[in-house]
ZAKOL-522839 format. One record per atom (N, C-alpha, C, O, CB): residue number from 1; residue in one letter; y, z, x; atom name. Coordinates in nm, 2 decimals. Atoms other than C-alpha are relative to their C-alpha. Glycine has a CB too. Layout:
     i   aa        y        z        x   at
   NUM    a        Y        Z        X   CA
...
***
This chain:
     i   aa        y        z        x   at
     1    m    -0.03     0.16     0.02    N
     1    m    -2.99    -0.34    -1.65   CA
     1    m     0.16    -0.02    -0.08    C
     1    m     0.25    -0.10    -0.06    O
     1    m    -0.13    -0.08    -0.10   CB
     2    n    -0.13     0.00     0.10    N
     2    n    -2.72    -0.26    -1.92   CA
     2    n     0.12     0.04     0.08    C
     2    n     0.21    -0.03     0.09    O
     2    n    -0.01     0.10    -0.14   CB
     3    g    -0.07    -0.07    -0.08    N
     3    g    -2.53    -0.04    -1.71   CA
     3    g     0.07    -0.09     0.09    C
     3    g     0.19    -0.09     0.10    O
     3    g    -0.07     0.09     0.07   CB
     4    l    -0.07     0.08    -0.12    N
     4    l    -2.49    -0.31    -1.41   CA
     4    l     0.08    -0.10    -0.05    C
     4    l     0.17    -0.15     0.02    O
     4    l    -0.09    -0.06     0.10   CB
     5    f    -0.10     0.10     0.08    N
     5    f    -2.35    -0.58    -1.68   CA
     5    f     0.15     0.06    -0.03    C
     5    f     0.24    -0.01     0.00    O
     5    f    -0.07    -0.05    -0.14   CB
     6    s    -0.10    -0.05     0.05    N
     6    s    -2.09    -0.33    -1.83   CA
     6    s     0.08     0.03     0.15    C
     6    s     0.20     0.00     0.16    O
     6    s    -0.05     0.11    -0.10   CB
     7    t    -0.10    -0.03    -0.12    N
     7    t    -1.97    -0.23    -1.45   CA
     7    t     0.03    -0.15     0.04    C
     7    t     0.14    -0.16     0.11    O
     7    t    -0.08     0.09     0.13   CB
     8    f    -0.05     0.15    -0.06    N
     8    f    -1.96    -0.63    -1.38   CA
     8    f     0.10    -0.02    -0.07    C
     8    f     0.21    -0.05    -0.02    O
     8    f    -0.09    -0.13     0.00   CB
     9    k    -0.14     0.07     0.07    N
     9    k    -1.72    -0.71    -1.67   CA
     9    k     0.10     0.10     0.02    C
     9    k     0.22     0.07     0.01    O
     9    k    -0.02    -0.04    -0.18   CB
    10    k    -0.12    -0.07     0.00    N
    10    k    -1.54    -0.39    -1.61   CA
    10    k     0.07    -0.03     0.12    C
    10    k     0.19    -0.01     0.11    O
    10    k    -0.01     0.14    -0.02   CB
    11    l    -0.07     0.04    -0.08    N
    11    l    -1.45    -0.51    -1.27   CA
    11    l     0.04    -0.11     0.03    C
    11    l     0.10    -0.13     0.14    O
    11    l    -0.03     0.02     0.06   CB
    12    g    -0.07     0.13    -0.01    N
    12    g    -1.36    -0.84    -1.33   CA
    12    g    -0.06    -0.12    -0.05    C
    12    g     0.00    -0.22    -0.09    O
    12    g     0.04    -0.02     0.12   CB
    13    g     0.08     0.10     0.04    N
    13    g    -1.66    -1.04    -1.40   CA
    13    g     0.00    -0.13     0.11    C
    13    g     0.02    -0.13     0.23    O
    13    g     0.06    -0.04    -0.16   CB
    14    w     0.04     0.13    -0.05    N
    14    w    -1.72    -1.41    -1.34   CA
    14    w     0.20    -0.04     0.06    C
    14    w     0.21    -0.14     0.12    O
    14    w    -0.09    -0.14    -0.17   CB
    15    s    -0.11     0.03    -0.05    N
    15    s    -1.32    -1.41    -1.24   CA
    15    s     0.02     0.03     0.16    C
    15    s     0.07    -0.04     0.24    O
    15    s     0.09     0.07    -0.08   CB
    16    l    -0.02    -0.04    -0.14    N
    16    l    -1.35    -1.19    -0.94   CA
    16    l    -0.10    -0.06     0.10    C
    16    l    -0.08    -0.06     0.22    O
    16    l    -0.02     0.16     0.02   CB
    17    l     0.08     0.08    -0.06    N
    17    l    -1.64    -1.38    -0.84   CA
    17    l     0.06    -0.11     0.06    C
    17    l     0.06    -0.13     0.18    O
    17    l    -0.09    -0.04    -0.08   CB
    18    n    -0.07     0.13    -0.04    N
    18    n    -1.46    -1.70    -0.83   CA
    18    n     0.12     0.05     0.11    C
    18    n     0.12     0.01     0.23    O
    18    n     0.08    -0.07    -0.16   CB
    19    l    -0.06    -0.05    -0.12    N
    19    l    -1.17    -1.52    -0.65   CA
    19    l    -0.04     0.02     0.13    C
    19    l     0.02     0.01     0.23    O
    19    l     0.05     0.10    -0.01   CB
    20    w     0.07    -0.06    -0.12    N
    20    w    -1.40    -1.40    -0.40   CA
    20    w    -0.05    -0.13     0.10    C
    20    w    -0.06    -0.15     0.22    O
    20    w    -0.14     0.11    -0.05   CB
    21    r     0.05     0.14    -0.07    N
    21    r    -1.53    -1.75    -0.34   CA
    21    r     0.11    -0.09     0.05    C
    21    r     0.09    -0.15     0.15    O
    21    r    -0.08    -0.10    -0.10   CB
    22    k    -0.09     0.06    -0.07    N
    22    k    -1.21    -1.90    -0.31   CA
    22    k     0.07     0.02     0.13    C
    22    k     0.13    -0.06     0.20    O
    22    k     0.06    -0.01    -0.06   CB
    23    a    -0.04    -0.05    -0.13    N
    23    a    -1.14    -1.65    -0.04   CA
    23    a    -0.07    -0.01     0.11    C
    23    a    -0.03     0.02     0.23    O
    23    a     0.03     0.11     0.00   CB
    24    g     0.11     0.01    -0.10    N
    24    g    -1.45    -1.70     0.14   CA
    24    g    -0.07     0.13     0.01    C
    24    g    -0.13     0.13     0.11    O
    24    g     0.05    -0.05     0.14   CB
    25    v     0.06    -0.10    -0.01    N
    25    v    -1.59    -1.39     0.10   CA
    25    v    -0.11     0.04    -0.08    C
    25    v    -0.16     0.15    -0.07    O
    25    v     0.08     0.07     0.01   CB
    26    l     0.11    -0.05     0.07    N
    26    l    -1.84    -1.39    -0.14   CA
    26    l    -0.13     0.00     0.06    C
    26    l    -0.20     0.09     0.02    O
    26    l    -0.02    -0.07    -0.10   CB
    27    p     0.12    -0.03    -0.08    N
    27    p    -2.14    -1.45     0.08   CA
    27    p    -0.01     0.17     0.05    C
    27    p    -0.11     0.24     0.05    O
    27    p     0.01    -0.10     0.12   CB
    28    y    -0.01    -0.14    -0.09    N
    28    y    -2.02    -1.11     0.26   CA
    28    y    -0.02     0.09    -0.12    C
    28    y    -0.11     0.18    -0.12    O
    28    y     0.16     0.03     0.09   CB
    29    a     0.02    -0.10     0.12    N
    29    a    -1.98    -0.93    -0.08   CA
    29    a    -0.13     0.01    -0.07    C
    29    a    -0.18     0.12    -0.11    O
    29    a     0.08    -0.04    -0.11   CB
    30    v     0.13    -0.04     0.06    N
    30    v    -2.31    -1.02    -0.23   CA
    30    v    -0.10     0.06     0.09    C
    30    v    -0.19     0.13     0.04    O
    30    v    -0.06    -0.11    -0.06   CB
    31    a     0.08    -0.07    -0.12    N
    31    a    -2.48    -0.91     0.11   CA
    31    a     0.02     0.12     0.01    C
    31    a    -0.07     0.20     0.05    O
    31    a     0.02    -0.05     0.12   CB
    32    q    -0.05    -0.12     0.01    N
    32    q    -2.29    -0.63     0.09   CA
    32    q    -0.06     0.12    -0.10    C
    32    q    -0.10     0.23    -0.08    O
    32    q     0.14    -0.02    -0.04   CB
    33    v     0.07    -0.05     0.13    N
    33    v    -2.43    -0.55    -0.26   CA
    33    v    -0.12     0.04    -0.01    C
    33    v    -0.16     0.14    -0.07    O
    33    v     0.00    -0.09    -0.09   CB
    34    c     0.13     0.00    -0.01    N
    34    c    -2.76    -0.61    -0.18   CA
    34    c    -0.07     0.11     0.10    C
    34    c    -0.18     0.15     0.08    O
    34    c    -0.03    -0.11     0.04   CB
    35    l     0.01    -0.07    -0.10    N
    35    l    -2.74    -0.39     0.14   CA
    35    l     0.04     0.14    -0.05    C
    35    l    -0.02     0.23     0.01    O
    35    l     0.08    -0.05     0.11   CB
    36    t    -0.06    -0.13     0.03    N
    36    t    -2.56    -0.09    -0.02   CA
    36    t    -0.06     0.04    -0.15    C
    36    t    -0.09     0.16    -0.15    O
    36    t     0.18     0.00     0.00   CB
    37    g     0.01    -0.02     0.11    N
    37    g    -2.66    -0.09    -0.38   CA
    37    g     0.11    -0.02    -0.11    C
    37    g     0.21    -0.09    -0.08    O
    37    g    -0.03     0.10     0.00   CB
    38    v    -0.09     0.03     0.10    N
    38    v    -2.49    -0.09    -0.72   CA
    38    v     0.06     0.12    -0.07    C
    38    v     0.10     0.12    -0.18    O
    38    v    -0.08    -0.09    -0.10   CB
    39    s    -0.06    -0.12     0.05    N
    39    s    -2.36     0.26    -0.76   CA
    39    s     0.13     0.00     0.03    C
    39    s     0.19    -0.08     0.10    O
    39    s    -0.05     0.11     0.05   CB
    40    r    -0.15     0.01    -0.01    N
    40    r    -2.00     0.36    -0.80   CA
    40    r     0.03    -0.01     0.13    C
    40    r     0.08    -0.12     0.16    O
    40    r     0.08     0.11    -0.07   CB
    41    k    -0.04    -0.03    -0.12    N
    41    k    -1.93     0.46    -0.47   CA
    41    k    -0.05    -0.11     0.10    C
    41    k     0.04    -0.15     0.18    O
    41    k    -0.04     0.13     0.04   CB
    42    s     0.00     0.13    -0.06    N
    42    s    -2.11     0.15    -0.31   CA
    42    s     0.06    -0.11    -0.05    C
    42    s     0.09    -0.20     0.03    O
    42    s    -0.10    -0.03     0.01   CB
    43    l    -0.08     0.10     0.00    N
    43    l    -1.94    -0.07    -0.49   CA
    43    l     0.14     0.03     0.03    C
    43    l     0.21    -0.07     0.04    O
    43    l    -0.01    -0.05    -0.11   CB
    44    e    -0.13    -0.01    -0.04    N
    44    e    -1.61     0.08    -0.41   CA
    44    e     0.02    -0.02     0.17    C
    44    e     0.12    -0.04     0.23    O
    44    e     0.06     0.15    -0.05   CB
    45    i     0.05     0.00    -0.19    N
    45    i    -1.73     0.06    -0.02   CA
    45    i     0.02    -0.17    -0.01    C
    45    i     0.11    -0.22     0.05    O
    45    i    -0.23     0.07     0.06   CB
    46    v    -0.01     0.14     0.02    N
    46    v    -1.79    -0.32    -0.11   CA
    46    v     0.15    -0.05    -0.01    C
    46    v     0.19    -0.14     0.06    O
    46    v    -0.09    -0.04    -0.12   CB
    47    r    -0.15     0.04     0.04    N
    47    r    -1.43    -0.36    -0.26   CA
    47    r     0.10    -0.01     0.11    C
    47    r     0.18    -0.10     0.13    O
    47    r     0.07     0.11    -0.10   CB
    48    l    -0.08    -0.03    -0.12    N
    48    l    -1.29    -0.20     0.05   CA
    48    l    -0.01    -0.11     0.10    C
    48    l     0.07    -0.18     0.16    O
    48    l    -0.04     0.14     0.06   CB
    49    g     0.04     0.10    -0.12    N
    49    g    -1.46    -0.42     0.27   CA
    49    g     0.06    -0.17    -0.01    C
    49    g     0.13    -0.24     0.07    O
    49    g    -0.19    -0.01     0.00   CB
    50    v    -0.06     0.14     0.03    N
    50    v    -1.38    -0.75     0.10   CA
    50    v     0.14     0.00     0.00    C
    50    v     0.19    -0.11     0.03    O
    50    v    -0.04    -0.04    -0.14   CB
    51    q    -0.15    -0.02    -0.02    N
    51    q    -1.01    -0.62     0.09   CA
    51    q     0.02    -0.04     0.15    C
    51    q     0.09    -0.14     0.18    O
    51    q     0.05     0.15    -0.04   CB
    52    q    -0.02     0.01    -0.15    N
    52    q    -1.06    -0.58     0.47   CA
    52    q     0.00    -0.15     0.06    C
    52    q     0.08    -0.20     0.13    O
    52    q    -0.12     0.07     0.07   CB
    53    k     0.02     0.15    -0.05    N
    53    k    -1.19    -0.93     0.51   CA
    53    k     0.12    -0.08     0.01    C
    53    k     0.18    -0.13     0.10    O
    53    k    -0.08    -0.09    -0.10   CB
    54    i    -0.11     0.12     0.05    N
    54    i    -0.95    -1.11     0.31   CA
    54    i     0.15     0.03     0.07    C
    54    i     0.23    -0.06     0.10    O
    54    i     0.03     0.00    -0.19   CB
    55    l    -0.13    -0.03    -0.09    N
    55    l    -0.66    -0.91     0.51   CA
    55    l    -0.02    -0.07     0.14    C
    55    l     0.07    -0.14     0.18    O
    55    l     0.02     0.17     0.03   CB
    56    h     0.01     0.03    -0.09    N
    56    h    -0.80    -1.00     0.81   CA
    56    h     0.01    -0.17     0.02    C
    56    h     0.07    -0.22     0.12    O
    56    h    -0.10     0.06     0.03   CB
    57    k    -0.02     0.15     0.02    N
    57    k    -0.81    -1.39     0.73   CA
    57    k     0.12    -0.02     0.00    C
    57    k     0.18    -0.11     0.07    O
    57    k    -0.06    -0.05    -0.11   CB
    58    l    -0.16     0.01     0.03    N
    58    l    -0.47    -1.35     0.61   CA
    58    l     0.08     0.00     0.12    C
    58    l     0.17    -0.08     0.14    O
    58    l     0.05     0.11    -0.10   CB
    59    r    -0.07    -0.04    -0.12    N
    59    r    -0.35    -1.20     0.93   CA
    59    r    -0.02    -0.11     0.10    C
    59    r     0.07    -0.15     0.16    O
    59    r    -0.05     0.12     0.04   CB
    60    k     0.01     0.10    -0.12    N
    60    k    -0.52    -1.47     1.16   CA
    60    k     0.04    -0.12    -0.04    C
    60    k     0.07    -0.21     0.04    O
    60    k    -0.15    -0.01     0.06   CB
    61    r    -0.07     0.15    -0.01    N
    61    r    -0.39    -1.75     0.97   CA
    61    r     0.16     0.02    -0.01    C
    61    r     0.23    -0.06     0.06    O
    61    r    -0.05    -0.12    -0.14   CB
    62    y    -0.15    -0.01     0.01    N
    62    y    -0.03    -1.64     0.89   CA
    62    y     0.08     0.05     0.10    C
    62    y     0.20     0.03     0.10    O
    62    y     0.04     0.06    -0.09   CB
    63    l    -0.09    -0.07    -0.09    N
    63    l     0.06    -1.41     1.19   CA
    63    l     0.09    -0.09     0.10    C
    63    l     0.20    -0.07     0.15    O
    63    l    -0.08     0.11     0.08   CB
    64    p    -0.09     0.08    -0.11    N
    64    p     0.17    -1.67     1.41   CA
    64    p     0.15    -0.06    -0.08    C
    64    p     0.26    -0.04    -0.03    O
    64    p    -0.10    -0.15     0.06   CB
    65    v    -0.12     0.03     0.09    N
    65    v     0.40    -1.82     1.13   CA
    65    v     0.10     0.09    -0.01    C
    65    v     0.22     0.06     0.00    O
    65    v    -0.04    -0.03    -0.11   CB
    66    l    -0.08    -0.12     0.02    N
    66    l     0.54    -1.47     1.06   CA
    66    l     0.09     0.02     0.14    C
    66    l     0.21     0.03     0.13    O
    66    l    -0.11     0.13    -0.04   CB
    67    e    -0.05    -0.02    -0.13    N
    67    e     0.61    -1.42     1.45   CA
    67    e     0.09    -0.12     0.02    C
    67    e     0.20    -0.08     0.05    O
    67    e    -0.11     0.02     0.09   CB
    68    a    -0.10     0.12    -0.04    N
    68    a     0.78    -1.76     1.51   CA
    68    a     0.11     0.03    -0.10    C
    68    a     0.22     0.02    -0.05    O
    68    a    -0.07    -0.15    -0.03   CB
    69    f    -0.11    -0.02     0.09    N
    69    f     1.00    -1.68     1.19   CA
    69    f     0.08     0.12     0.07    C
    69    f     0.20     0.11     0.08    O
    69    f    -0.05     0.03    -0.16   CB
    70    d    -0.03    -0.12    -0.06    N
    70    d     1.04    -1.34     1.35   CA
    70    d     0.08    -0.02     0.15    C
    70    d     0.17     0.06     0.19    O
    70    d    -0.14     0.09     0.01   CB
    71    e    -0.07     0.03    -0.11    N
    71    e     1.16    -1.48     1.66   CA
    71    e     0.15    -0.08    -0.04    C
    71    e     0.27    -0.05    -0.01    O
    71    e    -0.10    -0.08     0.10   CB
    72    e    -0.13     0.08     0.03    N
    72    e     1.40    -1.74     1.50   CA
    72    e     0.11     0.11    -0.07    C
    72    e     0.23     0.08    -0.06    O
    72    e    -0.04    -0.14    -0.12   CB
    73    w    -0.08    -0.05     0.05    N
    73    w     1.55    -1.47     1.31   CA
    73    w     0.11     0.07     0.09    C
    73    w     0.23     0.08     0.08    O
    73    w    -0.05     0.06    -0.08   CB
    74    k    -0.07    -0.08    -0.11    N
    74    k     1.63    -1.25     1.62   CA
    74    k     0.09    -0.09     0.07    C
    74    k     0.19    -0.05     0.11    O
    74    k    -0.11     0.06     0.11   CB
    75    s    -0.11     0.05    -0.10    N
    75    s     1.80    -1.53     1.80   CA
    75    s     0.11    -0.03    -0.10    C
    75    s     0.21    -0.08    -0.05    O
    75    s    -0.06    -0.14     0.10   CB
    76    g    -0.13     0.03     0.08    N
    76    g     2.04    -1.57     1.50   CA
    76    g     0.02    -0.14    -0.05    C
    76    g     0.13    -0.20    -0.07    O
    76    g     0.12     0.04     0.08   CB
    77    q     0.00     0.13     0.05    N
    77    q     1.92    -1.90     1.40   CA
    77    q     0.05    -0.01    -0.14    C
    77    q     0.11    -0.10    -0.19    O
    77    q    -0.13    -0.06     0.03   CB
    78    y    -0.04     0.01     0.19    N
    78    y     1.97    -1.83     1.02   CA
    78    y     0.13     0.11    -0.03    C
    78    y     0.14     0.18    -0.13    O
    78    y    -0.16     0.08    -0.12   CB
    79    a    -0.15    -0.05     0.02    N
    79    a     2.32    -1.67     1.07   CA
    79    a     0.09    -0.08    -0.05    C
    79    a     0.11    -0.18     0.02    O
    79    a     0.06     0.04     0.12   CB
    80    t    -0.12     0.07     0.03    N
    80    t     2.59    -1.81     0.88   CA
    80    t     0.13     0.08     0.00    C
    80    t     0.15     0.20     0.03    O
    80    t    -0.02    -0.07    -0.13   CB
    81    e    -0.13    -0.03    -0.02    N
    81    e     2.94    -1.79     0.86   CA
    81    e     0.02     0.12    -0.14    C
    81    e     0.10     0.22    -0.13    O
    81    e     0.09    -0.16     0.00   CB
    82    q    -0.04    -0.06     0.13    N
    82    q     2.95    -1.63     0.49   CA
    82    q    -0.05     0.17     0.04    C
    82    q    -0.02     0.26    -0.04    O
    82    q    -0.10    -0.08    -0.15   CB
    83    e     0.03    -0.15     0.02    N
    83    e     2.82    -1.26     0.62   CA
    83    e     0.13     0.06     0.03    C
    83    e     0.15     0.18     0.01    O
    83    e    -0.12     0.06     0.10   CB
    84    s    -0.15    -0.07    -0.04    N
    84    s     3.20    -1.21     0.73   CA
    84    s     0.05    -0.03    -0.11    C
    84    s     0.17     0.01    -0.11    O
    84    s     0.10    -0.05     0.14   CB
    85    c    -0.11     0.00     0.12    N
    85    c     3.32    -1.30     0.40   CA
    85    c     0.04     0.13    -0.07    C
    85    c    -0.06     0.20    -0.09    O
    85    c    -0.05    -0.09    -0.12   CB
    86    p    -0.04    -0.12     0.05    N
    86    p     3.51    -1.00     0.24   CA
    86    p    -0.02     0.01    -0.15    C
    86    p     0.02     0.12    -0.21    O
    86    p     0.12     0.02     0.04   CB
    87    r     0.01     0.00     0.14    N
    87    r     3.42    -1.10    -0.13   CA
    87    r    -0.11     0.10    -0.03    C
    87    r    -0.20     0.12     0.04    O
    87    r    -0.03    -0.14    -0.05   CB
    88    v     0.11    -0.13     0.02    N
    88    v     3.23    -0.81    -0.31   CA
    88    v    -0.02    -0.10    -0.16    C
    88    v     0.08    -0.12    -0.22    O
    88    v     0.08     0.23     0.01   CB
    89    w     0.03     0.04     0.14    N
    89    w     3.08    -1.00    -0.65   CA
    89    w    -0.05     0.10    -0.09    C
    89    w    -0.13     0.18    -0.06    O
    89    w    -0.09    -0.09     0.01   CB
    90    i     0.03    -0.10     0.10    N
    90    i     3.04    -0.80    -0.95   CA
    90    i    -0.04    -0.08    -0.15    C
    90    i     0.00    -0.18    -0.20    O
    90    i     0.15     0.11    -0.01   CB
    91    c     0.03     0.05     0.16    N
    91    c     2.89    -0.85    -1.29   CA
    91    c     0.01     0.12    -0.09    C
    91    c    -0.08     0.21    -0.08    O
    91    c    -0.15    -0.08    -0.03   CB
    92    w    -0.02    -0.11     0.10    N
    92    w     3.04    -0.63    -1.58   CA
    92    w    -0.04    -0.05    -0.14    C
    92    w     0.02    -0.13    -0.21    O
    92    w     0.14     0.05     0.01   CB
    93    m     0.07     0.04     0.14    N
    93    m     2.80    -0.63    -1.89   CA
    93    m     0.09    -0.02    -0.12    C
    93    m     0.07    -0.10    -0.22    O
    93    m    -0.10     0.11    -0.04   CB
    94    q    -0.06     0.02     0.12    N
    94    q     3.07    -0.55    -2.12   CA
    94    q     0.12    -0.07    -0.03    C
    94    q     0.20    -0.06    -0.13    O
    94    q     0.01     0.12    -0.04   CB
    95    g    -0.09     0.11     0.00    N
    95    g     3.29    -0.82    -2.03   CA
    95    g     0.13     0.07     0.11    C
    95    g     0.17     0.18     0.10    O
    95    g     0.05    -0.02    -0.18   CB
    96    i    -0.10    -0.01    -0.09    N
    96    i     3.56    -0.83    -1.74   CA
    96    i     0.13     0.06    -0.05    C
    96    i     0.21     0.11     0.02    O
    96    i     0.02    -0.13     0.04   CB
    97    e    -0.13    -0.05     0.10    N
    97    e     3.84    -0.73    -2.02   CA
    97    e    -0.03     0.17     0.00    C
    97    e     0.05     0.25     0.01    O
    97    e     0.00    -0.07    -0.18   CB
    98    n    -0.01    -0.17     0.02    N
    98    n     3.68    -0.37    -2.04   CA
    98    n    -0.06     0.06     0.14    C
    98    n    -0.11     0.18     0.15    O
    98    n    -0.12     0.06    -0.15   CB
    99    a     0.04    -0.04    -0.09    N
    99    a     3.59    -0.36    -1.70   CA
    99    a     0.12     0.12     0.08    C
    99    a     0.23     0.13     0.03    O
    99    a    -0.04    -0.11     0.07   CB
   100    p    -0.13    -0.08    -0.03    N
   100    p     3.80    -0.07    -1.47   CA
   100    p     0.08    -0.07     0.09    C
   100    p     0.03    -0.17     0.16    O
   100    p    -0.04     0.15     0.06   CB
   101    k    -0.10     0.05    -0.07    N
   101    k     4.09    -0.17    -1.30   CA
   101    k    -0.03    -0.03     0.16    C
   101    k     0.00    -0.13     0.21    O
   101    k     0.11     0.09    -0.01   CB
   102    l     0.07     0.03    -0.12    N
   102    l     3.94    -0.12    -0.95   CA
   102    l    -0.12    -0.11    -0.02    C
   102    l    -0.15    -0.17     0.08    O
   102    l    -0.06     0.14     0.06   CB
   103    a     0.11     0.14     0.00    N
   103    a     3.67    -0.38    -1.04   CA
   103    a     0.09    -0.13    -0.04    C
   103    a     0.05    -0.23     0.00    O
   103    a    -0.14     0.01    -0.15   CB
   104    v    -0.07     0.12     0.05    N
   104    v     3.93    -0.63    -1.18   CA
   104    v     0.08    -0.02     0.12    C
   104    v     0.12    -0.14     0.14    O
   104    v     0.10     0.02    -0.14   CB
   105    i    -0.10     0.03    -0.13    N
   105    i     4.14    -0.60    -0.84   CA
   105    i    -0.06    -0.13     0.06    C
   105    i    -0.18    -0.14     0.07    O
   105    i     0.00     0.14     0.12   CB
   106    s     0.03     0.12    -0.05    N
   106    s     4.14    -0.95    -0.68   CA
   106    s     0.06     0.01     0.15    C
   106    s     0.06    -0.09     0.22    O
   106    s     0.04    -0.11    -0.09   CB
***
């Protein structure tokens, strides 16, 4: 039992459970721990399963937004005239007086 608590603290403890609760995967994680056990490999499998669940939820929620943005980007909606500006901005940390002549040419 002492090993279980040290593993719990090592993996993040209450903050990890709070994150899983906020992500909505805490019931899944608890069920998986009950089914697979608390060995090192089992906990790794639970962690990977929780990550996959969270990834699935994020994709389900934000994929339409990202696809809409991608379509807007491809249509040129975000293009500006500044893209054809011939200026190159530089930052010479030693001072512009100490910059090589190539960098100072305007």
